[in-house]
Backbone bond lengths (Angstrom), bond angles and torsions (degrees), N, CA, C in turn:
res aa  C-N    CA-C-N  psi(-1)  N-CA   C-N-CA  omega(-1)  CA-C   N-CA-C  phi
1 M - - - 1.544 - - 1.466 110.89 -
2 L 1.340 116.27 133.31 1.472 122.48 173.83 1.441 115.15 -85.42
3 T 1.305 118.28 147.92 1.426 124.43 -174.47 1.532 105.64 -125.79
4 I 1.332 115.75 131.56 1.442 125.33 164.42 1.376 118.52 -105.34
5 T 1.302 120.60 120.78 1.557 127.60 -178.43 1.476 113.37 -84.41
6 P 1.294 113.67 155.00 1.611 113.05 173.88 1.492 115.13 -53.54
7 D 1.325 116.16 -34.63 1.515 116.26 -178.75 1.631 113.58 -67.55
8 E 1.350 112.47 -15.82 1.473 115.51 176.55 1.579 112.55 -82.05
9 Y 1.212 116.08 -10.58 1.492 124.26 -175.74 1.443 116.79 -130.88
10 R 1.275 116.30 6.04 1.578 120.37 -178.29 1.581 106.51 -74.61
11 D 1.240 116.83 -43.34 1.485 120.17 179.43 1.535 114.38 -72.09
12 S 1.284 117.68 134.97 1.463 120.93 -174.53 1.476 110.34 -56.67
13 A 1.350 123.71 -46.90 1.448 125.36 -175.01 1.494 111.65 -66.31
14 A 1.319 114.24 -43.90 1.516 123.51 -179.89 1.505 107.16 -64.67
15 R 1.337 116.68 -31.93 1.537 120.62 -168.90 1.572 102.16 -73.16
16 K 1.303 119.46 -39.07 1.458 125.19 -174.22 1.486 106.17 -62.28
17 K 1.428 122.36 -40.64 1.505 121.30 179.62 1.403 107.31 -74.44
18 V 1.306 123.29 -39.13 1.537 117.44 177.25 1.489 114.56 -64.24
19 I 1.319 114.88 -36.89 1.511 119.46 178.85 1.563 106.52 -59.39
20 K 1.278 117.55 -44.55 1.596 120.40 -179.13 1.464 105.95 -58.37
21 K 1.418 118.76 -43.49 1.406 119.79 -174.06 1.495 112.72 -70.58
22 V 1.290 117.09 -45.15 1.456 119.17 172.34 1.513 116.68 -53.80
23 A 1.371 113.39 -51.49 1.445 121.03 177.99 1.440 112.78 -52.25
24 S 1.418 119.97 -43.56 1.426 126.67 -178.45 1.553 111.23 -62.93
25 I 1.227 116.90 -39.05 1.416 128.79 179.50 1.439 109.46 -66.20
26 L 1.350 118.67 -49.05 1.546 124.80 177.61 1.587 109.90 -61.37
27 E 1.349 116.26 -41.10 1.427 120.45 -179.51 1.514 116.57 -69.09
28 E 1.309 109.72 -15.25 1.517 117.23 174.49 1.559 114.99 -91.33
29 D 1.440 115.16 21.19 1.322 127.26 -176.14 1.516 114.93 50.76
30 S 1.210 114.71 43.63 1.542 122.46 174.30 1.583 106.10 -99.33
31 I 1.404 113.51 157.12 1.437 125.88 172.21 1.570 106.04 -96.37
32 I 1.261 118.34 137.53 1.394 124.82 164.05 1.404 112.57 -126.29
33 I 1.433 116.81 165.64 1.429 126.72 -179.64 1.568 107.19 -106.42
34 A 1.340 118.14 126.69 1.566 113.69 -176.01 1.447 103.25 -147.93
35 P 1.306 115.26 156.02 1.481 123.85 179.54 1.554 112.50 -74.06
36 I 1.323 111.19 133.76 1.539 120.50 171.08 1.521 105.09 -113.13
37 L 1.356 118.28 -168.84 1.380 122.47 -179.57 1.537 118.43 -61.44
38 H 1.363 114.25 -31.73 1.423 117.69 -171.14 1.555 111.02 -112.95
39 G 1.240 121.50 0.33 1.473 125.18 -177.88 1.469 111.61 158.72
40 Y 1.407 115.05 -138.76 1.435 118.78 179.02 1.615 109.64 -111.58
41 A 1.365 108.50 161.05 1.421 112.03 -170.60 1.551 107.11 -146.53
42 Y 1.236 125.94 150.98 1.387 128.07 158.56 1.553 112.75 -65.27
43 V 1.323 113.16 130.41 1.596 113.32 -176.38 1.559 102.64 -130.92
44 S 1.330 114.34 141.33 1.467 124.01 179.10 1.563 107.82 -137.74
45 N 1.345 112.35 172.83 1.459 119.56 173.75 1.571 101.70 -65.80
46 G 1.288 117.85 129.99 1.448 118.31 173.11 1.456 120.19 -75.21
47 K 1.326 118.09 6.18 1.532 121.31 177.70 1.519 109.23 -106.60
48 S 1.290 116.74 -10.76 1.591 117.08 -169.15 1.515 104.33 -99.93
49 E 1.349 115.12 111.55 1.449 117.17 171.48 1.542 114.28 -66.88
50 F 1.401 116.85 -32.76 1.342 122.03 176.58 1.551 112.81 -55.56
51 V 1.275 117.96 -55.82 1.432 122.90 -178.39 1.438 114.09 -64.47
52 M 1.348 120.22 -39.80 1.382 126.64 178.30 1.516 115.19 -58.43
53 S 1.406 108.99 -36.67 1.570 119.42 178.47 1.449 106.61 -69.83
54 R 1.418 122.31 -25.69 1.403 120.47 -179.50 1.499 111.70 -70.55
55 I 1.376 111.94 -38.00 1.468 118.95 176.86 1.462 111.55 -62.99
56 K 1.295 115.13 -44.54 1.531 117.08 177.29 1.520 114.81 -60.69
57 E 1.347 112.99 -34.07 1.540 116.14 175.77 1.518 111.85 -68.09
58 L 1.290 109.73 -40.81 1.645 116.48 177.70 1.549 106.38 -56.17
59 K 1.276 119.34 -42.18 1.452 123.14 -168.14 1.575 107.66 -94.89
60 G 1.231 120.88 -10.54 1.489 122.43 -176.20 1.551 110.53 73.07
61 M 1.258 116.02 30.97 1.515 120.45 -179.35 1.559 109.13 -87.39
62 A 1.351 112.63 146.65 1.425 121.22 172.22 1.650 110.83 -53.07
63 P 1.305 118.72 137.04 1.448 116.63 172.28 1.420 119.34 -58.10
64 E 1.283 120.10 -26.34 1.531 121.51 -179.86 1.495 113.74 -76.43
65 I 1.336 120.09 -10.42 1.532 124.22 -172.77 1.556 100.37 -77.09
66 S 1.377 113.49 133.34 1.441 117.24 172.62 1.520 110.64 -95.00
67 L 1.366 113.67 136.51 1.522 117.36 174.67 1.497 115.78 -72.94
68 V 1.222 117.04 152.63 1.497 121.50 -178.79 1.496 104.14 -78.68
69 R 1.417 116.95 144.92 1.387 123.35 177.87 1.564 111.04 -97.12
70 L 1.296 116.80 142.05 1.535 120.56 165.22 1.577 103.09 -96.00
71 V 1.291 110.95 139.94 1.416 122.05 176.03 1.504 115.09 -125.00
72 A 1.243 115.32 157.75 1.629 115.59 178.04 1.515 104.97 -89.82
73 N 1.292 127.76 -28.61 1.370 130.65 -172.07 1.496 112.47 -168.27
74 V 1.342 116.84 165.73 1.513 124.34 -173.73 1.522 111.67 -62.89
75 E 1.423 116.64 -29.63 1.481 117.10 174.84 1.498 115.74 -59.13
76 Q 1.374 115.50 -26.66 1.511 115.67 175.24 1.556 112.37 -75.44
77 I 1.341 120.46 -23.57 1.388 120.12 170.17 1.505 107.46 -68.34
78 E 1.335 118.61 -48.88 1.384 120.00 -171.23 1.580 115.07 -63.63
79 A 1.332 111.55 -26.27 1.502 117.99 176.34 1.451 112.77 -62.63
80 L 1.390 117.37 -33.64 1.528 121.85 175.43 1.537 116.20 -96.56
81 C 1.344 114.29 -20.34 1.486 117.89 -171.77 1.488 118.89 -125.19
82 G 1.408 116.74 6.31 1.398 123.66 -173.90 1.521 113.14 73.02
83 A 1.350 106.39 173.81 1.587 113.39 -172.20 1.423 115.74 -58.46
84 L 1.293 114.09 139.24 1.570 118.27 170.44 1.580 107.87 -94.20
85 T 1.286 114.73 166.76 1.411 120.26 177.92 1.500 109.28 -83.53
86 S 1.234 120.89 169.95 1.424 125.05 -179.80 1.587 107.72 -68.80
87 E 1.379 118.49 -38.38 1.442 120.10 176.64 1.506 112.87 -64.87
88 Q 1.397 115.08 -44.04 1.493 113.19 175.55 1.552 116.15 -62.97
89 I 1.283 115.46 -35.03 1.438 119.27 179.26 1.524 106.72 -69.43
90 R 1.312 127.11 -45.22 1.389 131.48 174.18 1.501 112.21 -48.79
91 L 1.294 112.69 -49.60 1.530 123.93 175.79 1.474 110.47 -54.13
92 L 1.215 118.97 -59.79 1.438 125.38 -179.12 1.486 113.56 -53.99
93 K 1.304 114.37 -50.51 1.464 121.63 -178.60 1.455 114.59 -69.26
94 K 1.333 122.55 -22.53 1.500 127.48 170.89 1.465 111.84 -68.90
95 F 1.317 118.87 -40.42 1.523 117.58 -168.44 1.634 108.72 -115.03
96 W 1.323 117.53 10.03 1.487 116.14 177.65 1.504 105.34 -113.99
97 P 1.373 116.98 143.82 1.495 120.97 -10.70 1.489 110.54 -74.59
98 G 1.347 105.67 149.21 1.597 116.21 -176.46 1.416 109.04 172.12
99 P 1.332 114.54 -173.52 1.493 121.93 -176.27 1.477 115.47 -82.99
100 L 1.389 116.85 54.34 1.412 120.29 179.53 1.578 108.38 -125.90
101 L 1.260 124.00 122.52 1.453 127.49 174.22 1.423 110.33 -112.50
102 A 1.357 114.77 130.35 1.470 121.07 -169.51 1.535 107.04 -116.27
103 E 1.279 117.73 131.15 1.515 124.79 179.72 1.543 106.91 -98.10
104 R 1.288 124.11 137.14 1.378 125.64 172.00 1.532 113.65 -150.20
105 A 1.345 115.82 139.85 1.480 120.85 -179.19 1.453 105.98 -65.48
106 T 1.365 114.08 142.67 1.547 119.92 177.91 1.498 104.36 -86.19
107 S 1.305 109.62 153.94 1.471 117.69 177.39 1.566 113.78 -64.44
108 P 1.304 119.34 128.37 1.465 123.24 -172.05 1.497 111.94 -54.91
109 H 1.305 116.83 -44.00 1.472 114.94 -174.08 1.606 115.89 -70.20
110 L 1.388 111.99 -6.71 1.492 114.13 178.19 1.555 111.38 -100.60
111 R 1.352 117.58 -9.77 1.457 122.32 -171.22 1.561 110.67 -63.55
112 Y 1.230 120.36 -28.04 1.517 124.73 -173.42 1.587 107.72 -114.52
113 S 1.396 119.02 20.38 1.479 118.32 179.60 1.505 103.98 -136.05
114 F 1.267 123.45 31.10 1.508 120.85 -171.19 1.547 105.40 -133.74
115 G 1.372 115.78 123.37 1.366 123.77 175.45 1.453 110.03 65.80
116 S 1.396 122.86 -155.95 1.433 124.32 179.03 1.521 115.86 -70.99
117 R 1.239 118.24 -23.79 1.411 124.43 -176.90 1.575 115.11 -126.30
118 K 1.300 111.80 -91.53 1.565 117.84 -178.21 1.471 113.61 -153.97
119 L 1.260 117.55 151.15 1.504 121.46 173.50 1.510 109.62 -68.97
120 P 1.273 123.09 141.46 1.456 122.29 177.87 1.595 106.45 -63.07
121 D 1.387 110.74 164.77 1.372 119.06 176.07 1.451 122.01 -56.87
122 T 1.409 111.55 -39.33 1.439 123.48 177.68 1.566 103.05 -139.75
123 L 1.475 111.48 160.86 1.380 122.73 -176.03 1.502 109.81 -140.45
124 F 1.342 119.73 141.65 1.460 121.26 167.51 1.453 114.34 -96.04
125 F 1.399 120.28 135.57 1.375 121.78 -178.48 1.629 111.87 -128.62
126 T 1.305 114.55 152.87 1.377 119.66 165.22 1.534 110.20 -147.61
127 Q 1.277 119.33 163.87 1.430 120.39 -174.53 1.521 111.31 -89.00
128 A 1.239 116.96 139.41 1.495 121.87 -179.27 1.486 107.90 -59.27
129 S 1.295 123.27 136.93 1.430 127.38 178.89 1.581 110.34 -93.69
130 N 1.333 111.91 -28.40 1.523 116.36 -178.36 1.504 112.01 -87.48
131 S 1.331 113.93 137.39 1.459 118.17 -173.61 1.483 115.46 -63.69
132 L 1.418 114.49 -31.72 1.414 120.45 -179.34 1.621 107.78 -70.79
133 L 1.344 117.52 -44.21 1.441 119.50 -177.49 1.630 108.46 -68.23
134 V 1.317 121.80 -28.16 1.385 122.37 178.66 1.545 105.72 -64.18
135 G 1.328 113.81 -44.91 1.521 114.60 -178.45 1.510 109.46 -67.23
136 V 1.325 117.44 -37.12 1.450 116.10 -178.82 1.524 111.64 -65.50
137 C 1.380 119.29 -40.02 1.469 122.91 173.86 1.535 108.79 -60.16
138 R 1.290 121.95 -41.25 1.465 116.83 178.51 1.509 112.84 -63.72
139 E 1.422 115.27 -28.35 1.521 119.47 -176.92 1.423 111.89 -75.87
140 I 1.428 116.03 -44.39 1.523 115.49 -172.10 1.593 109.70 -123.11
141 G 1.294 120.34 2.27 1.396 117.07 178.88 1.588 111.12 102.90
142 P 1.396 120.20 -175.28 1.429 120.45 178.00 1.544 114.42 -52.35
143 V 1.169 128.41 145.22 1.422 131.62 173.49 1.503 106.80 -117.72
144 A 1.355 115.98 145.02 1.603 122.29 -179.04 1.472 105.24 -91.83
145 F 1.236 112.87 148.14 1.453 122.26 171.29 1.547 117.07 -146.50
146 S 1.289 110.82 156.42 1.574 115.56 174.35 1.532 105.18 -146.07
147 P 1.333 116.49 132.17 1.420 118.65 -177.64 1.577 116.97 -61.29
148 I 1.339 117.20 145.41 1.386 115.56 175.53 1.516 109.95 -89.78
149 M 1.257 114.67 125.27 1.468 118.10 -172.06 1.563 114.13 -104.82
150 T 1.243 121.46 137.23 1.416 128.45 176.49 1.535 110.68 -123.60
151 F 1.339 115.27 169.75 1.424 124.22 177.12 1.431 115.77 -98.66
152 D 1.366 117.46 121.03 1.485 115.25 173.07 1.520 110.65 -75.11
153 D 1.309 117.01 121.14 1.508 124.10 -174.53 1.599 109.13 -63.10
154 G 1.235 117.06 -28.97 1.436 121.46 176.84 1.493 117.85 -61.23
155 N 1.261 113.42 -50.20 1.470 115.31 -175.08 1.521 113.51 -128.81
156 N 1.240 114.64 10.38 1.582 122.99 -178.18 1.436 117.77 61.14
157 N 1.276 116.34 13.63 1.449 121.50 -179.60 1.578 111.86 -82.51
158 R 1.303 114.89 148.74 1.565 118.72 -176.53 1.635 103.57 -83.10
159 E 1.201 110.77 140.62 1.523 118.94 -178.67 1.458 108.47 -141.94
160 I 1.358 121.70 147.02 1.431 127.29 172.10 1.450 113.47 -60.01
161 L 1.275 123.36 129.95 1.489 128.71 170.88 1.418 108.82 -50.78
162 T 1.392 115.74 125.84 1.456 119.87 174.47 1.536 114.41 -120.35
163 D 1.268 118.32 -3.84 1.508 125.55 -176.46 1.480 109.99 -135.85
164 L 1.267 118.86 111.35 1.493 124.48 -176.39 1.429 110.40 -65.36
165 E 1.336 123.95 -16.35 1.453 123.75 176.68 1.500 107.90 -71.28
166 N 1.312 118.35 -18.50 1.614 120.54 -179.41 1.652 105.83 -92.90
167 L 1.270 120.96 9.19 1.482 117.40 -176.43 1.527 109.71 -80.29
168 P 1.315 114.04 122.37 1.396 118.80 -178.44 1.531 116.98 -57.56
169 T 1.317 123.97 140.37 1.319 125.23 -179.01 1.543 118.05 -56.06
170 S 1.380 110.85 -30.28 1.490 118.58 176.36 1.584 112.01 -59.53
171 I 1.387 110.79 -35.84 1.506 112.64 -177.11 1.427 107.27 -79.90
172 E 1.328 126.44 -28.87 1.522 130.54 -178.39 1.598 104.00 -61.64
173 E 1.246 120.41 -36.49 1.468 121.22 -177.83 1.571 112.31 -71.16
174 S 1.304 115.29 -9.45 1.516 115.35 -176.31 1.621 114.70 -108.79
175 V 1.289 111.61 -1.29 1.459 119.68 -174.71 1.545 106.28 -124.55
176 S 1.341 110.70 153.48 1.463 123.00 -175.60 1.617 115.68 -93.21
177 L 1.405 109.72 -34.23 1.365 117.86 -173.54 1.484 110.83 -155.67
178 A 1.368 116.95 154.20 1.440 121.98 176.59 1.509 109.52 -133.63
179 I 1.366 115.20 132.07 1.351 121.57 -179.04 1.634 108.25 -107.77
180 E 1.303 114.17 120.56 1.481 122.33 -179.06 1.456 110.40 -76.33
181 G 1.319 117.91 132.02 1.443 126.15 170.48 1.422 111.66 -83.79
182 E 1.358 117.95 178.21 1.515 124.30 177.53 1.485 115.82 -79.49
183 G 1.343 114.33 -2.48 1.504 118.09 175.67 1.553 112.43 81.72
184 E 1.446 115.34 10.20 1.493 118.02 174.17 1.593 109.84 -107.27
185 W 1.230 112.85 108.61 1.507 117.49 -172.17 1.537 111.32 -112.84
186 S 1.326 116.94 139.04 1.460 118.06 -179.96 1.522 108.48 -85.04
187 H 1.317 114.65 147.91 1.415 123.45 178.38 1.586 113.26 -109.40
188 A 1.290 115.19 7.26 1.475 126.15 -179.76 1.558 108.67 -68.77
189 Q 1.391 107.60 129.65 1.482 115.96 174.20 1.560 109.33 -65.49
190 S 1.269 122.52 134.24 1.486 126.31 177.64 1.488 113.53 -65.62
191 T 1.266 120.86 141.14 1.451 125.49 170.69 1.493 108.27 -107.29
192 F 1.341 114.61 135.46 1.524 119.02 -173.58 1.610 104.84 -110.29
193 I 1.344 117.21 135.09 1.318 121.81 172.14 1.627 108.05 -127.28
194 S 1.321 113.32 159.70 1.409 121.83 171.90 1.462 108.56 -117.01
195 L 1.388 117.41 146.33 1.458 120.14 -177.98 1.528 106.16 -122.79
196 P 1.304 125.79 65.61 1.374 125.41 174.89 1.519 112.64 -73.06
197 G 1.359 116.15 122.56 1.411 119.41 179.66 1.548 114.65 57.16
198 V 1.241 117.91 -120.73 1.419 122.56 179.50 1.627 115.77 -99.75
199 D 1.402 110.39 -1.08 1.435 120.69 -174.25 1.524 113.85 -87.21
200 V 1.294 113.81 167.39 1.565 119.11 167.89 1.469 101.77 -131.92
201 L 1.390 114.54 130.05 1.451 129.53 173.87 1.431 117.45 -120.39
202 L 1.294 115.78 114.98 1.529 116.20 179.41 1.492 109.06 -82.99
203 T 1.305 115.74 119.57 1.497 118.27 -177.93 1.548 116.56 -106.44
204 K 1.341 113.04 -19.40 1.491 111.92 178.22 1.599 102.82 -149.92
205 I 1.374 118.28 133.56 1.452 115.81 -170.82 1.603 102.60 -104.02
206 G 1.333 111.35 138.47 1.470 115.06 177.58 1.507 103.98 -137.27
207 E 1.301 113.56 -135.77 1.430 119.51 -177.65 1.506 114.35 -57.57
208 I 1.384 116.83 -32.18 1.341 123.43 176.60 1.537 108.58 -96.57
209 T 1.321 115.47 118.14 1.462 122.72 -168.56 1.498 112.13 -96.43
210 A 1.386 116.06 168.02 1.477 116.93 -176.40 1.545 109.66 -64.07
211 E 1.253 117.74 -33.95 1.446 120.01 -179.61 1.577 110.01 -63.68
212 M 1.404 115.84 -39.19 1.478 117.26 178.89 1.545 108.08 -68.95
213 I 1.362 116.98 -40.95 1.422 115.51 175.71 1.521 112.86 -57.85
214 R 1.256 116.75 -44.20 1.582 120.80 -171.20 1.577 107.08 -76.20
215 E 1.234 118.26 -12.96 1.549 118.01 172.83 1.469 106.24 -69.57
216 V 1.283 123.86 -27.00 1.487 125.95 175.31 1.536 110.82 -97.25
217 V 1.254 117.65 -45.50 1.537 118.30 -177.19 1.607 104.63 -124.14
218 P 1.356 114.74 92.68 1.350 116.41 -172.04 1.647 112.39 -61.29
219 R 1.364 115.02 -25.82 1.457 118.55 179.60 1.348 116.23 -89.36
220 A 1.330 116.42 13.16 1.550 117.41 174.00 1.442 118.17 -56.81
221 Q 1.326 120.38 135.93 1.409 126.50 178.80 1.468 111.29 -88.66
222 V 1.346 117.77 148.44 1.406 120.50 177.31 1.608 111.30 -119.85
223 N 1.330 114.09 121.05 1.441 120.20 171.37 1.482 109.29 -139.76
224 A 1.392 112.14 68.60 1.504 115.44 -164.27 1.574 104.15 -133.31
225 A 1.457 107.80 162.51 1.382 119.56 170.02 1.432 112.16 -109.04
226 N 1.372 124.82 151.16 1.340 118.58 178.05 1.480 114.79 -76.40
């Protein structure tokens, strides 16, 4: 398994070369490991049903579960889900990158012309927090991800992997490349919103509260659990 360190993509010129390399690997239906806001995740081409199914197999996930997409910007959401309102865009831009996951219905005319079968009826999105992954998303479009979970020996709780040195050997055999993060991880609980039509619906409250949402979208509806 190849590893890319932050020093290899800190410089703008070097980052462009690494982005091309990572994008090429993802377009070959390979799985990589990359940093997200809370730790490390499996990452794949967001257009390949085949490679996304491999991630689900690695994690023991049900086949019908849709992986969250990382995007570079709101325009990449609109390409799959149609135009957003100015309020919805302001909301996303205010809290991205950050612990906000947004659900949006996909455009009907795309649902049967995507990948090997069809695009799901709805998708969850968040903005990539790592500069390298932002560039990769701009290169190939949204990428799919799912956090790599480990067990905390102290309390037997599942946590997101935050140190690649603790990556099990069995996982290394399933991935082509690992991108190291800076080692600064967020502990904020994610907030989930749905964006049906022109509305904003808060469905799960986390670090971003209903009051914070309504500062941007006063008409936002709340149907959430703490």
